[in-house]
C-alpha positions in Angstrom: 118.5 126.4 17.7 121.6 124.5 18.8 124.6 126.8 18.7 128.0 125.2 17.7 130.5 124.9 20.4 133.4 127.4 20.4 136.3 126.0 18.5 139.6 125.6 20.4 142.6 126.8 18.5 146.3 126.4 19.4 147.4 129.8 20.7 149.5 130.6 17.6 146.7 129.6 15.3 143.7 131.5 16.7 142.4 134.1 14.3 140.0 136.8 15.5 138.0 139.1 13.3 136.6 142.6 14.0 134.1 143.9 11.6 133.5 147.7 11.4 130.3 148.9 9.8 128.8 152.3 9.4 125.5 153.8 10.3 123.3 156.8 9.4 125.6 158.3 6.7 128.7 157.8 4.6 132.0 159.4 5.5 131.3 158.8 9.2 134.9 157.7 9.8 134.9 153.9 9.6 138.3 153.9 8.0 140.0 156.0 10.6 138.3 154.1 13.4 139.5 150.8 11.9 143.1 152.2 11.4 143.1 153.6 15.0 142.0 150.3 16.6 144.6 148.5 14.6 147.3 150.9 15.7 146.4 150.5 19.3 146.2 146.7 19.1 149.6 146.7 17.5 150.9 148.9 20.3 150.0 146.0 22.7 152.0 143.6 20.8 149.1 142.0 19.0 149.7 141.0 15.3 147.1 142.9 13.3 146.1 143.3 9.6 143.2 145.2 8.0 140.9 144.5 5.1 138.6 146.9 3.2 135.5 145.6 1.5 134.1 147.9 -1.1 130.5 147.1 -2.3 131.1 148.5 -5.9 130.9 146.3 -8.9 134.2 147.7 -10.2 136.9 145.1 -10.0 139.2 147.6 -8.4 139.3 151.3 -7.7 141.4 152.3 -10.7 138.5 153.3 -12.9 136.5 155.1 -10.2 136.1 158.9 -10.4 138.4 160.5 -7.8 135.8 163.2 -7.1 133.1 160.7 -6.3 135.2 158.0 -4.6 138.4 159.8 -3.4 142.0 158.9 -4.0 143.1 155.7 -5.7 145.8 154.2 -3.4 148.3 151.7 -4.9 149.8 148.9 -2.8 153.3 147.7 -3.2 152.2 144.7 -5.3 150.2 147.0 -7.7 146.5 146.8 -6.9 144.5 150.0 -7.1 142.5 150.3 -3.9 140.3 152.6 -1.9 142.0 155.4 0.1 141.3 153.6 3.3 144.1 151.1 2.6 146.4 154.1 2.7 145.0 155.1 6.1 145.6 151.5 7.3 149.2 151.5 6.0 149.9 154.9 7.7 148.5 154.0 11.1 149.8 150.4 11.2 153.2 151.4 9.6 153.0 148.3 7.4 152.7 147.5 3.7 149.4 145.8 2.7 148.8 143.8 -0.4 145.9 142.8 -2.7 144.9 140.3 -0.1 143.7 143.3 2.0 141.2 144.6 -0.5 138.1 143.3 -2.2 135.2 144.7 -4.2 131.9 143.2 -5.1 133.3 143.1 -8.7 136.3 141.1 -7.7 134.3 138.7 -5.5 131.6 138.1 -8.1 134.2 137.7 -10.9 136.0 135.0 -8.9 132.8 133.1 -8.2 131.6 133.3 -11.8 135.0 132.2 -13.1 135.0 129.3 -10.7 131.5 128.2 -11.8 132.6 128.4 -15.5 135.5 126.1 -14.7 133.2 123.6 -12.9 134.7 124.6 -9.6 131.4 124.0 -7.9 130.9 120.5 -9.3 127.7 121.3 -11.1 125.9 122.8 -8.1 123.5 125.7 -8.4 125.6 128.8 -7.7 123.7 131.4 -5.7 124.3 134.8 -4.1 123.9 133.1 -0.7 125.8 131.1 0.4 128.5 131.3 -2.3 129.3 135.0 -2.3 129.6 135.2 1.6 131.7 132.0 1.5 134.1 133.5 -1.0 134.3 136.6 1.2 135.1 134.5 4.3 137.7 132.5 2.3 139.4 135.8 1.4 139.4 137.1 4.9 141.0 133.9 6.2 143.6 134.1 3.5 144.4 137.7 4.4 144.7 136.7 8.1 147.0 133.7 7.2 149.2 135.8 4.9 149.8 138.4 7.6 149.9 135.7 10.4 147.5 138.1 12.2 146.0 137.5 15.6 143.3 140.0 14.7 142.0 140.9 11.3 140.1 144.2 11.1 137.5 144.3 8.3 135.8 147.5 7.2 132.6 147.0 5.3 132.0 150.0 2.9 128.8 151.8 2.7 126.1 152.2 5.3 124.0 149.6 7.0 120.5 149.4 5.4 121.8 149.6 1.9 121.4 146.7 -0.6 125.0 146.8 -1.7 126.5 145.4 1.5 123.9 142.9 2.6 126.0 140.0 1.3 128.9 141.1 3.3 126.8 141.4 6.5 125.7 137.8 5.7 129.4 136.8 5.7 129.7 138.4 9.2 126.8 136.4 10.4 128.1 133.1 8.9 131.6 133.6 10.2 130.3 134.4 13.7 128.5 131.0 13.7 131.6 129.3 12.5 133.9 130.9 15.0 131.8 131.9 18.1 133.9 134.0 20.5 136.4 135.0 17.7 134.2 137.6 15.9 133.3 141.1 17.1 131.1 143.7 15.4 131.5 147.4 15.8 129.0 150.0 14.4 130.4 153.5 13.8 127.4 155.7 13.7 126.6 159.4 13.6 124.6 161.3 16.2 123.4 164.6 14.8 123.0 167.8 16.8 120.5 169.9 14.7 121.1 173.6 15.1 117.4 174.3 15.3 117.0 171.8 18.1 120.3 172.0 20.0 120.1 168.4 21.3 122.0 165.3 20.3 119.6 162.8 18.6 120.1 159.1 19.1 117.1 157.8 16.9 119.1 157.6 13.6 121.7 155.3 15.3 118.9 153.2 16.9 117.5 152.6 13.4 121.0 151.7 12.1 121.3 149.1 14.9 117.8 147.8 14.0 119.0 147.4 10.4 121.9 145.3 11.6 119.6 143.3 13.8 117.3 142.6 10.8 120.2 140.7 9.0 121.0 138.7 12.2 123.8 140.8 13.6 124.0 142.5 17.0 126.8 145.1 17.3 129.0 144.5 20.3 130.3 148.1 20.4 128.9 151.4 19.3 131.3 154.2 18.3 129.3 157.4 18.4 130.6 160.1 16.0 129.3 163.6 16.5 130.3 167.2 16.8 130.0 166.8 20.6 131.0 164.3 23.2 128.1 161.9 23.9 126.8 162.3 27.4 125.9 159.6 30.0 122.2 160.1 29.4 122.4 159.3 25.8 124.9 156.5 26.4 122.2 154.9 28.7 119.5 155.5 26.1 121.5 153.9 23.3 122.4 151.0 25.6 118.8 150.3 26.5 117.4 150.6 22.9 120.4 149.0 21.1 121.0 146.1 23.6 124.6 147.1 24.5 126.2 147.9 27.8 126.8 151.6 28.5 130.5 151.0 28.7 130.4 149.7 25.1 129.0 153.1 23.8 132.1 155.0 22.8 132.3 158.8 22.5 134.1 159.8 19.3 133.6 163.6 18.8 135.2 165.6 16.0 138.9 166.3 16.4 141.3 168.6 14.6 143.4 165.8 13.2 142.8 162.1 12.5 145.9 161.3 14.4 144.2 162.3 17.6 141.6 159.5 17.3 143.9 156.8 18.8 144.4 159.0 21.9 140.6 159.5 22.2 140.2 155.7 21.9 142.7 155.3 24.7 140.7 157.6 26.9 137.5 155.7 26.1 139.2 152.3 26.8 138.2 150.9 23.4 141.0 148.3 23.4 140.1 147.1 26.9 136.6 146.5 25.8 137.7 144.7 22.6 140.3 142.6 24.5 137.8 141.5 27.1 135.2 140.5 24.6 137.7 138.5 22.4 139.7 137.2 25.4 142.9 138.8 24.0 146.0 138.9 26.2 146.1 142.0 28.3 149.6 143.3 27.3 151.2 146.5 28.2 150.4 149.3 25.7 153.3 151.2 24.1 151.7 154.4 22.8 154.3 157.0 23.7 155.2 157.5 20.1 151.5 158.5 19.3 151.4 160.9 22.3 154.7 162.5 21.3 153.6 162.8 17.6 150.4 164.5 18.5 152.1 166.8 20.9 154.6 167.9 18.2 151.7 168.3 15.8 149.8 170.6 18.1 152.7 172.8 19.0 154.4 174.0 15.9 157.0 176.7 16.0 156.5 178.1 12.5 154.1 177.9 9.6 154.7 177.1 5.9 152.2 177.9 3.1 152.1 175.3 0.3 150.0 175.7 -2.8 148.5 172.5 -4.4 147.4 172.9 -8.0 144.9 170.1 -8.7 141.7 169.4 -10.5 139.9 166.7 -8.5 138.5 168.8 -5.6 135.4 170.5 -6.9 132.0 168.9 -6.4 129.1 171.2 -6.8 129.3 174.0 -4.3 131.8 172.1 -2.1 135.5 171.7 -2.2 136.7 168.2 -1.2 140.3 167.0 -0.8 139.8 163.2 -0.6 141.3 162.9 -4.1 144.7 163.9 -2.7 144.6 162.3 0.8 148.1 160.8 0.6 149.6 164.0 -0.7 148.1 166.0 2.1 149.2 163.5 4.8 152.7 163.3 3.4 153.0 167.1 3.5 151.7 167.1 7.1 154.1 164.3 8.2 157.1 166.2 6.7 156.0 169.6 8.2 155.3 168.2 11.7 158.6 166.4 11.8 160.1 169.9 11.5 157.8 171.3 14.1 156.0 173.3 11.4 152.3 173.9 10.7 151.4 173.3 7.1 148.9 175.7 5.6 147.6 174.1 2.4 146.2 176.4 -0.3 144.1 174.9 -3.0 144.6 176.5 -6.4 142.6 176.1 -9.6 145.0 176.2 -12.6 142.1 177.1 -15.0 142.1 180.6 -13.4 145.6 181.1 -14.6 144.4 180.4 -18.2 141.7 183.0 -17.9 143.8 185.6 -16.0 147.6 185.1 -16.2 148.1 188.1 -13.8 146.8 185.8 -11.0 150.1 183.9 -11.2 151.5 186.6 -9.0 149.7 185.0 -6.1 152.2 182.2 -6.2 154.8 184.6 -4.8 152.9 184.5 -1.5 153.5 180.8 -1.2 156.5 179.0 0.3 156.2 176.1 -2.2 154.0 174.8 -5.0 153.1 171.2 -5.6 151.4 169.6 -8.6 150.1 166.1 -7.9 149.2 163.3 -10.3 146.2 163.3 -12.6 144.9 162.6 -16.1 143.4 164.5 -19.0 143.5 167.9 -20.6 141.6 170.2 -18.2 143.7 172.8 -16.5 146.9 171.8 -18.3 147.8 175.2 -19.8 147.4 176.8 -16.4 149.6 174.2 -14.8 152.3 174.8 -17.5 152.1 178.6 -16.8 152.4 177.9 -13.0 155.5 175.7 -13.5 157.2 178.4 -15.6 156.4 181.0 -13.0 157.8 179.1 -10.1 160.8 178.0 -12.1 161.7 181.6 -13.1 160.9 183.1 -9.7 162.8 180.5 -7.7 159.7 179.3 -5.8 160.2 175.7 -4.5 158.4 173.2 -6.8 157.5 169.6 -6.2 155.9 167.6 -9.1 154.3 164.2 -8.7 153.7 161.9 -11.8 151.8 164.3 -14.1 153.5 167.1 -12.2 156.8 165.8 -13.5 155.6 165.2 -17.1 154.3 168.7 -17.4 157.6 170.1 -16.0 159.3 168.3 -18.9 156.8 169.8 -21.4 157.2 173.3 -20.0 161.0 173.2 -20.2 160.9 171.7 -23.8 158.6 174.5 -24.8 160.1 177.5 -23.0 163.8 176.8 -22.8 164.5 174.3 -25.7 162.1 176.3 -27.9 159.7 173.6 -29.2 156.5 175.5 -28.9 154.4 172.4 -29.8 156.1 170.0 -27.4 153.5 168.0 -25.5 152.5 164.7 -24.0 150.8 162.4 -26.5 148.2 161.8 -23.8 146.8 165.2 -24.9 148.3 165.8 -28.4 148.9 162.6 -30.4 150.1 164.6 -33.4 152.7 166.8 -31.7 156.0 167.0 -33.6 157.9 166.8 -30.2 156.4 164.1 -28.0 158.6 164.7 -25.0 156.1 162.6 -23.0 154.9 159.4 -24.7 153.1 156.3 -23.9 155.3 153.5 -22.5 156.1 150.7 -25.0 154.3 148.0 -23.1 151.2 150.1 -22.7 150.6 150.7 -26.5 148.9 147.3 -27.1 146.8 147.6 -23.9 145.5 150.9 -25.1 144.8 149.5 -28.6 142.9 146.6 -27.0 141.0 149.0 -24.6 142.6 147.1 -21.7 142.3 149.9 -19.2 141.5 148.2 -15.8 144.5 147.5 -13.6 146.9 147.6 -16.6 149.0 150.7 -15.9 152.5 150.5 -14.5 151.5 149.8 -11.0 153.3 149.0 -7.7 156.9 149.0 -6.5 159.8 149.4 -8.9 163.5 150.1 -8.2 165.2 153.3 -9.1 168.9 154.3 -9.3 169.8 157.8 -8.3 172.6 159.9 -9.7 175.3 160.3 -7.0 175.7 163.9 -5.9 172.2 164.9 -6.9 169.9 166.6 -4.5 167.5 163.6 -4.6 170.3 161.2 -3.6 171.3 163.5 -0.8 167.8 163.6 0.5 167.3 159.8 0.4 170.8 159.2 1.7 171.1 156.4 -0.8 171.6 155.8 -4.5 169.2 152.9 -4.7 165.5 153.2 -3.8 162.1 151.6 -4.4 159.0 153.6 -5.0 155.4 153.0 -6.1 154.0 153.9 -9.6 150.7 154.5 -11.3 151.1 155.7 -14.9 151.0 154.8 -18.6 153.2 157.6 -20.0 156.9 158.4 -19.6 159.5 160.9 -20.5 160.5 160.1 -24.1 164.1 158.8 -24.0 164.7 160.3 -27.5 164.4 163.8 -26.0 166.3 163.3 -22.8 169.6 164.8 -24.0 167.9 168.0 -25.3 165.9 168.5 -22.0 169.1 168.0 -19.9 171.0 170.5 -21.9 168.2 173.0 -21.0 169.1 172.4 -17.3 166.5 169.8 -16.3 168.6 166.9 -15.3 167.4 163.3 -15.0 168.7 162.2 -11.6 166.7 159.1 -11.1 166.5 156.2 -13.6 165.0 152.7 -13.8 167.9 150.1 -13.5 167.7 149.4 -17.3 168.4 153.1 -17.9 165.2 153.8 -19.9 162.6 155.3 -17.6 163.3 158.7 -16.2 162.1 158.6 -12.6 163.3 161.9 -11.2 164.1 165.2 -12.8 165.5 168.3 -11.0 167.0 171.8 -11.7 170.4 172.2 -10.2 170.3 176.0 -10.3 167.1 176.3 -8.3 166.3 176.4 -4.5 164.1 173.2 -5.0 162.8 172.0 -8.2 162.2 168.2 -8.1 159.7 166.1 -9.9 159.1 162.4 -9.8 157.4 159.9 -12.1 156.5 157.8 -9.1 154.2 158.6 -6.2 156.4 159.1 -3.0 153.3 160.2 -1.1 152.1 156.6 -1.0 154.8 155.5 1.4 155.0 158.4 3.8 154.1 157.5 7.4 153.4 159.7 10.5 156.6 158.5 12.2 158.6 158.2 8.9 158.0 161.2 6.7 159.2 160.8 3.1 162.6 162.4 2.6 161.6 164.3 -0.6 158.6 165.9 1.2 160.9 166.8 4.1 163.3 168.4 1.6 160.4 170.3 0.0 159.2 171.7 3.3 162.7 172.7 4.3 163.1 174.5 1.1 159.8 176.3 1.7 161.1 177.4 5.2 164.3 178.6 3.7 162.4 180.7 1.2 160.2 182.0 4.0 
């Protein structure tokens, strides 16, 4: 077979692609590996962007169950994505867009709509080559949009599954089209069974064979495990998987995901990538990462924060993927103050069964209620909000956490015992939280997918308010994901009860922030500030919340 000659690009126009696939099991760490490689390439002055491919038939992540799939991350331009996009943004310290995310549903829908519009000129439209061609077109568009030298592409799922075969075919095709510009990395798991006490390489060998079977040879193996892979197993994997020993990278478990870039520096991952893609060997500026990890590892104090959520129970296990951005934002804020955050997961349904358990909130330095939907656990959350309000425990509410704070004040202080959100009680006589006007027709038409108030919107802060002081500005921009809002008809009554609206949409209709003045810290936002927190740029509201927790302590 005659291989095409390598294309010659002008220096400013060459686009390289690094594909990251996963082997053996899900949750192996492809997203963090992708984000870490991107951060280190950027530290060398290389322009980078990152794309996530999800093999689901959902058009976006908005309708996926958070317990099954994890957090729904919203970009600035309002697309609901997989949580890995959030990791990319945090590690790269850049805002990504809808160009950086695709699902099987979105790709198939585009191809089908093009066929319906005679976009293929009457040709027979097939899974191959048309789906991989659409994937490649999207990847090139993402690279062009970001003007990226290197585009990192994480392919969801595990090699050997049916769901991602068409994306692996896209890798094969792109590698033929741009030889020398495409690199493939396999992130695979090497188990150490307790009954055996030896690291086993066979599962990863089979994962590589699965890639080989679709015409792809991985260039680098990133070996995830509880232990550091030794030289004997590096040689074994190199021999059986057709890679050099220096391309077998040790990636043992670490305490924090932010240590992964430092491990990759030690393992010379970027040197291997740069050599294979003929990237310029620039000086690496990683002092900020080193300093950040050092600060993280050496706290001078501890703060206990309770998170009252509902999306962290799956069978006999407790998972926190549904609240990744909230967790990371708390960590960023705490570490910036040289504080170790101790996160305590609380089930509000227990407060409904046994109200006496609310006393456990006194042992916390702060309580946070994140976003969510539905009726489960709401009475317990309302009881918790009342308890922290009356006992002066710092409170931070996000989206649903703000809406429930309004309901609680309307019930307990204003005196409307039936006050509620119409999301739960459509017949309430006091709908202090109601569906947004532009959302009513969408609900009536069952238009649920990608139709909420999504993405960035401006907000005007009340001068002299605590929120304005924390931001250091009266004009901000934050990301949203909601259908319901504080009912403007009840704003005056709620404010008379002490819960002031200190952040508004520029048109003066939507309440964006509410806060109690006579409280150590009681702030709740309609938007999701956690989505824009970064390791080196913690969000000011989270920093204020942690400071208040320290003061209480």
